[in-house]
C-alpha positions in Angstrom: -48.8 -170.5 37.1 -50.8 -168.4 34.6 -48.9 -165.6 32.8 -49.0 -161.9 33.2 -51.1 -161.0 29.7 -51.4 -156.9 30.1 -53.4 -154.9 30.7 -57.4 -155.3 31.1 -59.7 -152.6 29.1 -63.2 -153.1 30.1 -66.6 -151.6 28.3 -70.3 -151.6 28.9 -72.3 -151.9 26.0 -75.7 -152.6 24.8 -77.4 -156.2 23.2 -77.6 -155.3 20.0 -73.6 -154.6 20.0 -72.3 -157.4 21.6 -75.1 -159.7 19.3 -72.9 -158.3 16.3 -69.7 -158.8 17.8 -70.2 -162.2 18.6 -71.2 -163.3 15.4 -68.7 -161.3 14.3 -66.3 -162.7 16.3 -67.9 -166.6 15.7 -67.2 -166.0 11.6 -63.6 -165.7 12.2 -62.8 -168.2 14.6 -61.9 -165.7 17.3 -63.6 -164.8 20.8 -65.6 -162.2 21.3 -62.1 -160.9 23.4 -59.7 -161.7 20.6 -62.3 -160.3 17.3 -62.5 -156.5 19.9 -58.8 -155.9 20.7 -58.1 -157.6 16.6 -60.2 -155.5 15.6 -59.3 -151.9 17.7 -55.5 -152.6 17.1 -56.7 -152.1 13.4 -58.5 -149.2 13.3 -55.7 -147.3 15.7 -52.7 -148.7 13.0 -55.3 -147.3 10.3 -56.0 -143.9 12.4 -52.0 -143.7 13.5 -50.9 -144.5 9.8 -53.4 -141.1 8.0 -52.0 -139.4 11.1 -48.4 -139.6 10.3 -48.7 -139.8 6.6 -49.1 -136.5 4.5 -49.7 -137.2 0.8 -48.8 -134.0 -1.7 -49.6 -133.9 -5.5 -47.1 -133.7 -7.8 -47.0 -130.3 -8.0 -46.2 -130.3 -4.1 -43.6 -132.3 -4.3 -41.3 -130.3 -7.2 -42.3 -127.6 -5.0 -41.3 -128.7 -1.7 -38.7 -130.6 -3.1 -37.3 -126.9 -4.9 -37.8 -124.9 -1.0 -35.5 -127.9 0.3 -32.6 -127.3 -2.1 -33.0 -124.2 -2.3 -34.6 -122.3 0.6 -35.6 -118.7 1.0 -33.7 -116.1 2.0 -34.2 -115.6 5.9 -36.7 -112.2 7.1 -36.2 -110.2 9.6 -39.5 -111.5 11.1 -37.8 -115.1 10.8 -34.6 -114.1 12.4 -36.5 -111.8 15.3 -38.7 -114.9 15.9 -35.4 -117.2 15.8 -33.6 -114.9 18.1 -36.5 -114.7 20.1 -36.5 -118.5 20.6 -32.8 -119.0 21.1 -34.1 -116.6 24.9 -36.5 -118.6 25.9 -33.9 -121.6 24.9 -30.7 -119.1 26.6 -33.1 -119.0 29.9 -35.3 -122.2 30.5 -31.2 -124.1 30.5 -30.0 -121.1 33.0 -33.1 -121.9 35.8 -32.7 -125.6 35.1 
């Protein structure tokens, strides 16, 4: 009995692209499917990491730490926004 290996991904590619992918797969001793899945997974991991990481300069990181330790006073706009949020949250809770 064959084990279920997961979802299937299908795509159309040109002959040129398939030849290039197959050549690369052959060089690393993988099947075309293995090569494509591994390459896509590596790219996905890089994209996710780059989109979830923020790089700050030393000056920016020191400023951020300063603001965390000593946050600015809450101004009128902040207090209004906070009150509006609480009203919306309470309204949403009463309708649920």
